C-alpha distance (Angstrom), angle and dihedral (degrees) to the residues before:
residue distance angle dihedral
M1 . . .
R2 3.80 . .
F3 3.80 113.8 .
L4 3.80 125.1 -173.2
R5 3.75 120.6 174.2
R6 3.79 137.6 179.9
C7 3.75 128.7 -173.3
G8 3.76 122.1 151.6
R9 3.75 144.6 -175.8
S10 3.77 104.8 178.6
R11 3.79 137.8 66.7
S12 3.83 92.1 -117.8
R13 3.78 117.3 137.3
S14 3.78 125.4 -129.5
A15 3.72 137.1 -165.7
I16 3.81 128.9 -121.0
I17 3.76 110.2 -74.5
S18 3.79 119.4 -121.8
P19 3.79 116.1 -102.7
L20 3.75 121.2 -92.3
P21 3.85 119.5 -125.4
T22 3.74 114.5 -76.2
L23 3.78 127.6 -100.8
S24 3.76 129.2 -138.4
E25 3.72 121.2 -65.3
T26 3.80 92.7 -100.2
Q27 3.84 93.6 59.3
P28 3.79 127.8 93.4
H29 3.78 125.7 -111.0
C30 3.76 111.1 -106.5
F31 3.77 125.2 -145.8
S32 3.83 133.9 171.2
A33 3.79 134.8 -176.5
Q34 3.77 133.9 174.4
H35 3.83 140.4 -177.2
I36 3.74 133.9 -177.1
G37 3.80 92.5 -136.7
H38 3.80 113.8 -162.5
R39 3.78 96.0 -37.6
E40 3.71 127.1 114.8
S41 3.83 94.2 -124.0
Q42 3.77 139.1 21.1
Q43 3.83 109.3 -114.0
D44 3.83 97.0 169.7
C45 3.76 120.2 97.7
F46 3.81 128.7 -177.7
A47 3.76 144.2 176.8
N48 3.81 136.9 -161.6
L49 3.79 115.4 -157.0
E50 3.75 138.4 -173.6
L51 3.77 110.3 -165.4
G52 3.85 123.3 -173.4
R53 3.79 113.4 -135.6
P54 3.87 130.4 172.9
S55 3.78 88.8 -106.2
G56 3.80 92.8 49.9
K57 3.76 139.5 -89.9
L58 3.86 123.1 -14.0
V59 3.81 110.1 -157.2
M60 3.76 115.1 -164.1
A61 3.83 140.4 -177.9
V62 3.78 122.1 -165.2
V63 3.81 127.4 -173.6
C64 3.86 125.9 -174.2
D65 3.80 121.6 -173.7
G66 3.79 112.0 -164.4
M67 3.79 113.0 -137.2
G68 3.78 105.7 -109.6
G69 3.79 92.3 -164.7
L70 3.74 90.2 61.3
A71 3.77 134.0 59.9
Y72 3.77 122.8 -82.8
G73 3.80 96.1 6.4
A74 3.79 96.9 161.3
E75 3.78 92.8 46.3
A76 3.79 90.9 48.6
A77 3.82 91.9 52.0
Q78 3.86 93.1 48.5
I79 3.82 93.0 46.6
A80 3.80 92.2 47.4
C81 3.81 93.4 47.4
E82 3.78 93.8 47.2
S83 3.84 94.0 45.9
F84 3.81 91.9 47.8
V85 3.80 91.0 51.9
E86 3.78 94.9 45.6
T87 3.88 91.0 51.2
C88 3.72 90.6 50.4
K89 3.79 92.7 48.5
S90 3.80 92.6 51.7
A91 3.83 98.8 43.6
P92 3.82 116.1 122.9
P93 3.79 113.7 -100.9
D94 3.81 93.3 -120.7
E95 3.87 93.3 53.5
D96 3.82 110.8 107.3
T97 3.73 119.5 -122.2
P98 3.86 99.4 -109.4
A99 3.82 89.4 53.4
V100 3.83 90.7 48.8
L101 3.77 91.9 50.1
D102 3.76 93.9 46.9
R103 3.79 93.8 48.8
A104 3.80 90.2 45.9
I105 3.80 94.2 54.2
Q106 3.79 91.7 46.4
E107 3.81 91.1 50.7
A108 3.80 89.3 48.2
N109 3.79 88.8 52.0
R110 3.74 92.1 49.8
A111 3.82 91.8 49.3
V112 3.78 92.1 51.6
A113 3.83 93.8 45.1
E114 3.82 89.4 50.3
M115 3.78 90.5 53.6
A116 3.81 90.7 46.9
G117 3.77 89.3 49.0
R118 3.76 92.0 53.6
R119 3.84 90.0 51.1
Q120 3.78 91.9 44.3
C121 3.77 93.8 -119.0
L122 3.81 102.3 107.0
G123 3.81 109.2 163.9
N124 3.76 89.7 18.9
A125 3.79 101.3 74.9
G126 3.77 121.3 63.8
T127 3.76 152.9 128.2
T128 3.73 140.4 -149.5
L129 3.78 118.6 -113.4
A130 3.83 129.1 -162.5
A131 3.79 124.0 172.6
A132 3.80 132.2 178.3
A133 3.79 121.4 -168.5
F134 3.82 124.9 -165.9
S135 3.83 126.3 -162.5
A136 3.75 139.4 149.1
E137 3.88 85.7 -81.0
G138 3.82 92.5 60.6
L139 3.81 133.4 -107.0
H140 3.76 128.1 -26.9
W141 3.81 127.0 -179.9
I142 3.77 144.6 178.4
A143 3.80 132.4 -170.1
A144 3.82 147.3 170.2
G145 3.76 121.7 -169.6
D146 3.79 127.7 13.5
S147 3.83 103.3 -54.9
A148 3.80 107.6 125.3
I149 3.80 136.0 -121.0
L150 3.80 106.9 -166.3
L151 3.82 133.6 -178.5
Y152 3.80 121.6 -149.1
R153 3.83 111.1 -160.8
N154 3.77 131.1 159.2
G155 3.79 93.2 -11.0
A156 3.84 96.7 -50.1
L157 3.78 131.4 102.6
T158 3.85 121.2 -141.6
R159 3.74 129.1 -178.0
L160 3.82 111.1 -129.2
N161 3.79 100.8 -171.9
H162 3.83 128.5 58.4
P163 3.78 113.3 -119.9
H164 3.81 114.7 -126.1
T165 3.80 98.2 -134.6
Y166 3.79 135.6 128.7
A167 3.76 86.8 -115.4
A168 3.84 90.3 79.7
I169 3.88 91.6 54.7
L170 3.91 90.4 46.0
D171 3.80 91.5 48.7
A172 3.82 91.9 49.2
R173 3.75 91.6 50.6
A174 3.81 89.5 49.7
L175 3.76 91.4 49.3
V176 3.87 91.3 58.8
G177 3.79 93.3 42.0
E178 3.77 99.5 -108.0
I179 3.82 90.8 124.7
S180 3.78 133.1 8.7
R181 3.77 122.5 -96.5
S182 3.76 91.2 -116.8
A183 3.80 89.9 52.2
A184 3.78 90.3 53.5
L185 3.80 92.8 49.5
E186 3.77 95.0 44.9
D187 3.80 98.7 47.0
R188 3.78 109.0 125.0
Q189 3.80 90.4 -142.8
R190 3.79 94.2 53.2
D191 3.86 94.0 111.1
A192 3.86 94.1 45.9
L193 3.80 113.2 124.6
T194 3.84 118.4 -116.8
S195 3.83 92.6 -169.9
F196 3.80 134.0 22.0
V197 3.81 141.5 148.9
G198 3.82 111.9 -82.9
V199 3.85 102.0 51.2
P200 3.79 120.3 126.6
S201 3.80 90.5 -108.8
L202 3.81 121.8 14.9
R203 3.79 109.4 -150.4
D204 3.76 105.0 144.4
V205 3.81 109.5 74.6
D206 3.80 130.6 143.8
A207 3.81 113.8 -135.6
S208 3.77 141.1 158.9
I209 3.81 114.5 -106.9
R210 3.78 97.8 -160.0
P211 3.82 133.0 15.4
F212 3.77 114.3 -74.2
P213 3.83 109.3 -137.4
L214 3.78 116.8 -123.6
A215 3.80 127.8 -160.9
S216 3.71 135.9 -156.6
G217 3.80 109.9 -75.5
D218 3.83 93.9 30.5
I219 3.79 119.0 133.7
V220 3.83 123.2 -163.5
L221 3.83 119.3 -162.3
V222 3.81 127.1 -162.9
A223 3.77 108.7 -169.1
S224 3.78 144.6 161.5
D225 3.79 118.7 -120.1
G226 3.80 89.5 -97.5
L227 3.79 84.0 85.0
T228 3.81 102.4 38.2
K229 3.80 95.6 44.5
T230 3.77 91.6 49.9
L231 3.79 105.4 39.4
E232 3.81 125.5 43.3
F233 3.75 120.5 -139.1
D234 3.83 90.4 -106.1
Q235 3.82 88.7 57.0
I236 3.83 94.3 48.1
E237 3.83 96.1 46.1
P238 3.86 96.1 63.9
L239 3.79 91.1 48.5
L240 3.80 91.2 55.3
A241 3.85 92.4 41.0
E242 3.83 87.8 62.0
G243 3.78 89.3 63.7
P244 3.81 97.1 -131.4
R245 3.81 116.4 -158.2
D246 3.81 88.8 -123.5
P247 3.76 109.2 25.3
A248 3.83 95.0 -179.6
R249 3.75 92.5 55.1
S250 3.83 91.0 45.9
L251 3.79 91.8 54.0
V252 3.80 93.8 47.8
E253 3.81 90.4 49.2
A254 3.85 88.7 50.1
V255 3.77 89.3 53.5
L256 3.84 91.8 50.7
A257 3.82 90.8 46.8
K258 3.79 87.9 64.1
G259 3.78 87.4 71.1
R260 3.83 96.0 -147.8
P261 3.81 109.4 178.4
H262 3.83 93.4 -142.1
Q263 3.84 97.1 37.5
D264 3.82 110.3 169.0
N265 3.80 123.1 -135.0
V266 3.76 108.4 -76.3
T267 3.82 126.9 -155.6
V268 3.80 125.9 174.1
C269 3.82 127.1 -175.9
V270 3.80 119.0 -174.5
L271 3.82 133.0 -161.5
S272 3.78 105.3 -168.3
L273 3.77 129.3 -169.5
A274 3.82 90.6 173.5
G275 3.78 105.6 125.9
S276 3.82 92.8 -11.2
G277 3.75 116.7 154.5
K278 3.81 107.3 80.2
R279 3.84 100.7 45.6
G280 3.77 114.6 17.6
G281 3.77 118.0 171.5
C282 3.76 150.0 94.0
L283 3.77 117.8 -66.3
G284 3.76 88.8 -164.1
A285 3.81 118.4 -134.9
A286 3.77 131.6 -35.9
V287 3.72 100.0 -159.0
V288 3.81 108.0 -165.6
A289 3.80 108.4 -148.8
A290 3.80 87.5 -38.5
G291 3.79 130.0 175.7
L292 3.74 102.9 -113.7
C293 3.81 131.3 -169.2
A294 3.83 103.0 158.1
L295 3.76 146.8 10.3
A296 3.75 122.3 -165.4
L297 3.78 127.3 -176.5
A298 3.76 117.1 177.9
A299 3.79 139.5 158.4
A300 3.82 127.4 -142.2
R301 3.72 140.9 140.5
W302 3.80 137.5 -139.6
P303 3.78 114.0 -84.3
E304 3.77 113.9 -93.5
């Protein structure tokens, strides 16, 4: 198992991290990039994993975005990310991927809720979590909150997971005529989350039921809303179409180029099958002027 994590709280700058060892030719290239934006602290946390299983490699990207409007957002994101990773690492080899992901997000929720309970802020400390896992079977994912899992295929970008925001409820009410479309779009609570990691009981998660088949040329993005609230799909698609050497870094740089005065933290993890075949593997993380508190590299394998 290869594990690479970032979670930061300062404005310190870091260099590009050296590549991790390559995977087999059937595996995607992995890229990650992160920036603090114009916030006082880095409340995003992410991990890239390579897990050995009897059926072959399982390559995973996880992004957690601590909720800045609640207490202990950065701590919640780090706890959730670490708990999710540890659960995946210790999963029995015969447990199928959807079950592993579901158990991992529930354990992450329990860990964050326990932290919130100790700090007497249960229900008021939380984080989003989005994870995508690629194996020979195809792609699986699981998510709570509004962090995005996106598929780029044949020049078009599609969102795979359903965001847990009040916007979905507002749009449904507008569709049946309960409220006007303008009222739905202008509601100040539109971006409020309806599900996240850190609640007393996590019931509303979005997850794949069966493997989603991927083809050569596909690119999967797992990203915090610092990307999706800054760049539209039609701005992301041309960047990916150019075939950048490091698509995650290119996307973060495009976000920063917007020059938004209140730019949120932005994190992008990429699993790319574009041109894979000769040199699959994780290129680690290109953290562009990122807030950085820890870097962990470890190797392990599934229990025999």
